[in-house]
SERO-4910 file (N, C-alpha, C, O; in steps of 0.05 Angstrom, whole numbers):
BEGIN
 pado doro    nc1    nc2    nc3   cac1   cac2   cac3    cc1    cc2    cc3    oc1    oc2    oc3
  Met    A    459   -433   1051    450   -457   1037    459   -482   1054    482   -484   1061
  Asn    A    440   -499   1059    445   -523   1074    452   -546   1055    438   -551   1036
  Ala    A    472   -560   1062    479   -584   1047    477   -609   1065    487   -608   1088
  Glu    A    464   -629   1055    461   -653   1071    480   -674   1061    481   -681   1037
  Tyr    A    496   -685   1080    515   -705   1073    507   -732   1085    500   -734   1109
  Ile    A    507   -752   1069    502   -779   1078    527   -796   1072    536   -797   1050
  Arg    A    538   -808   1093    561   -824   1089    557   -851   1103    542   -853   1122
  Thr    A    570   -872   1093    566   -898   1105    589   -902   1125    611   -892   1122
  Ser    A    583   -918   1145    603   -926   1164    595   -953   1176    573   -963   1171
  Arg    A    613   -964   1191    607   -989   1204    589   -984   1228    594   -965   1243
  Pro    A    569  -1001   1232    551   -997   1255    565  -1004   1281    587  -1015   1281
  Pro    A    552   -998   1304    563  -1006   1330    566  -1036   1332    554  -1051   1316
  Lys    A    582  -1045   1351    588  -1074   1353    563  -1091   1358    560  -1112   1347
  Glu    A    545  -1081   1375    520  -1097   1380    504  -1100   1355    494  -1122   1350
  Thr    A    501  -1079   1339    486  -1081   1315    499  -1100   1295    486  -1115   1282
  Arg    A    526  -1099   1293    540  -1117   1275    536  -1146   1284    533  -1163   1267
  Leu    A    537  -1151   1310    534  -1178   1320    507  -1189   1313    504  -1211   1303
  Ile    A    486  -1174   1319    459  -1183   1314    454  -1186   1285    442  -1206   1276
  Thr    A    463  -1167   1268    459  -1169   1239    474  -1193   1228    464  -1207   1210
  Ala    A    499  -1198   1237    514  -1221   1228    500  -1247   1235    499  -1265   1219
  Phe    A    489  -1248   1259    474  -1272   1268    450  -1276   1251    443  -1298   1242
  Gln    A    435  -1254   1245    411  -1255   1228    418  -1265   1200    405  -1283   1190
  Trp    A    439  -1255   1188    447  -1263   1161    457  -1292   1161    452  -1307   1142
  Met    A    471  -1300   1183    481  -1328   1184    458  -1348   1186    458  -1368   1172
  Ile    A    438  -1342   1203    415  -1360   1205    399  -1360   1179    389  -1380   1170
  Ser    A    397  -1336   1166    383  -1334   1140    397  -1352   1120    384  -1366   1105
  Ala    A    424  -1351   1120    439  -1368   1101    435  -1397   1107    433  -1413   1088
  Ala    A    433  -1404   1133    429  -1432   1140    401  -1442   1131    398  -1465   1123
  Leu    A    381  -1424   1132    355  -1431   1122    353  -1431   1092    340  -1447   1079
  Leu    A    368  -1412   1080    366  -1409   1051    381  -1431   1036    372  -1439   1014
  Phe    A    402  -1442   1048    418  -1462   1034    401  -1487   1027    400  -1495   1004
  Pro    A    388  -1500   1047    372  -1524   1039    348  -1517   1022    340  -1533   1006
  Thr    A    337  -1492   1024    315  -1485   1007    324  -1483    978    312  -1495    960
  Val    A    345  -1468    973    355  -1465    946    367  -1491    936    363  -1499    913
  Gly    A    382  -1505    954    394  -1531    946    373  -1551    938    377  -1565    918
  Ser    A    352  -1554    953    331  -1573    946    317  -1565    920    309  -1582    905
  Gly    A    313  -1539    916    301  -1530    891    318  -1536    867    308  -1545    846
  Val    A    344  -1532    870    363  -1538    848    363  -1568    842    363  -1576    819
  Val    A    363  -1585    863    363  -1614    858    337  -1623    844    338  -1639    826
  Leu    A    314  -1611    853    289  -1619    840    288  -1610    811    279  -1625    793
  Val    A    298  -1586    805    298  -1576    777    317  -1593    760    310  -1601    738
  Ala    A    341  -1599    771    360  -1615    756    350  -1643    751    355  -1654    730
  Ser    A    336  -1655    770    325  -1682    766    303  -1682    746    298  -1702    733
  Asn    A    288  -1660    743    267  -1659    722    279  -1654    695    268  -1664    675
  Val    A    301  -1639    693    312  -1632    667    330  -1655    657    332  -1659    633
  Thr    A    344  -1668    675    363  -1690    667    351  -1717    673    328  -1719    682
  Ser    A    366  -1738    666    356  -1765    671    364  -1775    699    357  -1797    707
  Trp    A    379  -1758    715    387  -1766    741    364  -1764    761    347  -1746    759
  Ser    A    363  -1782    780    343  -1780    802    354  -1762    824    378  -1757    825
  Pro    A    336  -1752    842    346  -1737    865    367  -1752    882    386  -1740    892
  Thr    A    363  -1778    885    382  -1794    901    409  -1794    888    429  -1791    902
  Glu    A    410  -1798    862    436  -1797    848    450  -1770    850    474  -1769    854
  Leu    A    434  -1749    848    446  -1722    850    457  -1717    878    478  -1705    881
  Leu    A    442  -1726    899    451  -1721    926    475  -1739    934    492  -1730    949
  Leu    A    476  -1763    923    498  -1781    929    522  -1776    911    544  -1788    916
  Trp    A    520  -1759    891    541  -1754    872    566  -1743    887    588  -1753    883
  Ser    A    562  -1723    903    584  -1711    918    575  -1699    944    570  -1675    946
  Pro    A    572  -1716    965    563  -1705    991    583  -1685   1003    575  -1666   1016
  Arg    A    609  -1688    997    629  -1669   1008    625  -1642    996    629  -1622   1010
  Leu    A    618  -1640    970    613  -1615    957    590  -1600    970    591  -1576    975
  Leu    A    568  -1615    977    546  -1602    991    554  -1592   1018    544  -1570   1026
  Glu    A    570  -1606   1033    579  -1597   1059    596  -1571   1056    592  -1552   1071
  Leu    A    614  -1570   1037    630  -1546   1032    613  -1522   1024    617  -1500   1034
  Leu    A    593  -1527   1007    576  -1505    999    560  -1495   1023    555  -1471   1025
  Phe    A    551  -1513   1040    537  -1505   1064    554  -1487   1082    544  -1467   1092
  Val    A    579  -1496   1087    597  -1480   1104    602  -1453   1092    602  -1433   1106
  Phe    A    608  -1452   1066    613  -1426   1052    589  -1408   1052    592  -1383   1054
  Thr    A    565  -1419   1050    541  -1403   1051    538  -1390   1078    532  -1366   1080
  Ile    A    542  -1405   1099    539  -1394   1126    561  -1373   1132    556  -1352   1143
  Leu    A    586  -1379   1123    607  -1359   1127    601  -1334   1111    607  -1312   1121
  Gly    A    591  -1337   1087    583  -1313   1071    562  -1296   1085    564  -1272   1085
  Gly    A    542  -1310   1097    522  -1295   1112    533  -1281   1137    525  -1259   1143
  Leu    A    552  -1294   1150    564  -1282   1174    580  -1258   1167    578  -1237   1180
  Val    A    597  -1260   1146    614  -1237   1138    596  -1214   1127    601  -1191   1133
  Ser    A    576  -1221   1111    558  -1200   1100    544  -1185   1123    542  -1161   1122
  Gly    A    535  -1199   1143    522  -1186   1165    540  -1169   1181    532  -1148   1191
  Ala    A    565  -1178   1185    584  -1164   1202    592  -1138   1189    598  -1118   1203
  Tyr    A    593  -1137   1163    603  -1113   1149    580  -1098   1134    586  -1082   1116
  Trp    A    556  -1103   1142    533  -1089   1129    534  -1059   1137    535  -1053   1160
  Pro    A    535  -1042   1117    538  -1013   1124    511  -1001   1134    490  -1010   1126
  Val    A    514   -981   1150    491   -965   1158    497   -936   1151    520   -929   1147
  Phe    A    476   -920   1150    479   -892   1143    481   -875   1167    464   -877   1185
  Asn    A    501   -858   1168    503   -838   1190    481   -818   1186    470   -814   1164
  Gly    A    474   -805   1207    454   -784   1205    427   -793   1215    409   -776   1217
  His    A    423   -819   1220    398   -828   1232    396   -818   1260    417   -814   1274
  Ser    A    372   -814   1269    369   -807   1297    374   -831   1314    374   -854   1304
  Thr    A    379   -827   1339    385   -849   1358    360   -867   1360    363   -891   1361
  Ala    A    337   -856   1359    312   -872   1361    310   -890   1336    302   -913   1339
  Arg    A    317   -880   1313    316   -896   1288    336   -919   1289    329   -941   1281
  Glu    A    360   -914   1299    380   -935   1301    371   -956   1321    375   -980   1316
  Gln    A    358   -948   1343    348   -967   1362    325   -983   1351    323  -1007   1356
  Ala    A    308   -970   1334    286   -985   1322    297  -1006   1302    286  -1028   1301
  Leu    A    317   -999   1287    329  -1018   1269    342  -1041   1284    340  -1064   1276
  Phe    A    355  -1035   1306    368  -1055   1322    347  -1075   1333    351  -1099   1333
  Glu    A    325  -1064   1344    304  -1081   1355    292  -1099   1335    287  -1123   1340
  Ser    A    287  -1089   1311    274  -1106   1290    294  -1128   1281    285  -1151   1276
  Arg    A    319  -1121   1280    339  -1142   1272    342  -1163   1294    345  -1186   1289
  Arg    A    340  -1154   1319    342  -1173   1341    318  -1192   1342    322  -1216   1346
  Arg    A    294  -1181   1338    271  -1198   1336    272  -1217   1313    264  -1240   1315
  Ser    A    281  -1206   1290    284  -1223   1266    303  -1246   1272    298  -1269   1264
  Ala    A    326  -1240   1285    345  -1261   1291    333  -1282   1310    338  -1306   1306
  Met    A    317  -1274   1329    304  -1292   1347    284  -1310   1332    283  -1334   1336
  Met    A    268  -1298   1314    249  -1313   1299    262  -1332   1280    253  -1354   1276
  Leu    A    284  -1323   1267    298  -1341   1249    310  -1365   1264    310  -1387   1253
  Ser    A    319  -1360   1288    330  -1383   1304    308  -1403   1310    312  -1427   1308
  Gly    A    285  -1393   1318    262  -1411   1323    253  -1425   1298    246  -1449   1299
  Gly    A    253  -1411   1276    246  -1423   1250    266  -1445   1242    258  -1465   1232
  Leu    A    291  -1440   1247    311  -1460   1240    308  -1485   1258    312  -1507   1249
  Ala    A    301  -1481   1283    296  -1504   1301    272  -1520   1292    273  -1545   1293
  Leu    A    251  -1507   1282    228  -1522   1272    231  -1533   1244    216  -1551   1235
  Phe    A    251  -1522   1229    254  -1529   1201    258  -1559   1197    245  -1571   1180
  Gly    A    276  -1571   1213    281  -1599   1211    257  -1616   1216    252  -1635   1201
  Val    A    242  -1610   1237    218  -1625   1244    197  -1623   1222    186  -1643   1214
  Leu    A    191  -1598   1213    170  -1594   1194    177  -1606   1166    160  -1615   1152
  Ser    A    203  -1606   1160    211  -1617   1133    209  -1647   1133    211  -1659   1111
  Leu    A    206  -1661   1156    205  -1690   1156    176  -1700   1155    172  -1725   1155
  Leu    A    156  -1683   1154    128  -1691   1153    122  -1704   1126    129  -1694   1105
  Asn    A    108  -1727   1127     98  -1741   1104    121  -1747   1084    117  -1744   1060
  Val    A    143  -1756   1094    166  -1762   1076    167  -1792   1071    169  -1808   1089
  Thr    A    165  -1800   1045    168  -1828   1038    191  -1831   1018    203  -1853   1016
  Thr    A    198  -1810   1004    220  -1812    984    238  -1787    988    231  -1769   1002
  Val    A    260  -1788    974    279  -1765    974    265  -1740    962    269  -1718    972
  Thr    A    250  -1744    941    236  -1722    928    216  -1709    948    213  -1685    948
  Asp    A    202  -1725    964    184  -1714    984    199  -1697   1004    190  -1675   1011
  Leu    A    222  -1707   1013    238  -1691   1031    247  -1665   1019    245  -1644   1032
  Leu    A    256  -1665    994    265  -1641    981    242  -1621    977    245  -1597    981
  Gln    A    219  -1631    969    196  -1613    966    188  -1601    992    181  -1577    993
  Asn    A    187  -1616   1013    180  -1605   1039    200  -1584   1049    193  -1563   1059
  Met    A    226  -1590   1045    247  -1570   1052    243  -1545   1036    246  -1523   1047
  Phe    A    238  -1547   1011    235  -1524    994    212  -1507   1002    214  -1482   1005
  Val    A    189  -1519   1007    164  -1504   1014    167  -1492   1042    161  -1469   1045
  Val    A    175  -1508   1061    177  -1498   1089    197  -1476   1091    192  -1456   1104
  Gly    A    221  -1480   1079    242  -1460   1081    234  -1434   1068    238  -1412   1079
  Ser    A    222  -1436   1044    214  -1411   1030    192  -1396   1045    194  -1372   1048
  Thr    A    173  -1411   1055    151  -1398   1070    161  -1384   1095    153  -1362   1102
  Met    A    179  -1398   1110    190  -1386   1134    206  -1361   1129    202  -1341   1143
  Leu    A    223  -1362   1109    239  -1338   1102    221  -1314   1095    225  -1292   1104
  Val    A    202  -1319   1078    184  -1297   1069    169  -1285   1092    168  -1261   1095
  Cys    A    156  -1302   1108    140  -1293   1130    157  -1277   1151    149  -1256   1161
  Ile    A    180  -1289   1158    196  -1276   1179    207  -1249   1170    206  -1230   1185
  Tyr    A    216  -1248   1145    227  -1222   1135    205  -1202   1131    209  -1178   1136
  Met    A    181  -1210   1122    159  -1191   1119    152  -1179   1146    148  -1155   1148
  Tyr    A    151  -1196   1166    145  -1185   1193    167  -1167   1204    161  -1146   1214
  Ala    A    192  -1177   1202    214  -1162   1214    217  -1135   1201    222  -1115   1216
  Tyr    A    216  -1133   1175    221  -1107   1163    197  -1089   1162    199  -1065   1158
  Glu    A    173  -1100   1166    150  -1083   1169    150  -1070   1196    144  -1046   1198
  Val    A    159  -1085   1216    161  -1074   1243    183  -1053   1244    180  -1032   1256
  Gly    A    206  -1059   1232    229  -1041   1233    229  -1018   1213    244   -999   1215
  Gly    A    211  -1021   1193    211  -1002   1171    201   -975   1179    200   -957   1162
***
């Protein structure tokens, strides 16, 4: 009788580095997307304007941004993989993560430029950040995991 055992372990150093970088860049893209969505929802529900919400505590936003990126870095570095994959499968996963990290880096570079298009108010800026960030994350991850899947 054959028994199949699957156990988790830490991936090789190269895979951990690439995955950590991918998660860190994802967190950097996700923070302004989620943050701008929260500000827009809070300004619609409360009597505060987006400007008042953003100026309320700029230091808090900086700390949340740093903790988000650190969380992405730590999550990526300790992401478990399953033993028992063939070498070809592990290489395929590594390649898709590497491509995803490269695309996320390019997306993050374009994020600032694209989010400044047609901005006249703080609300315009937040809406552009929300839409551009969400679209980039969805498209990049759909491509990366379809290729690596």
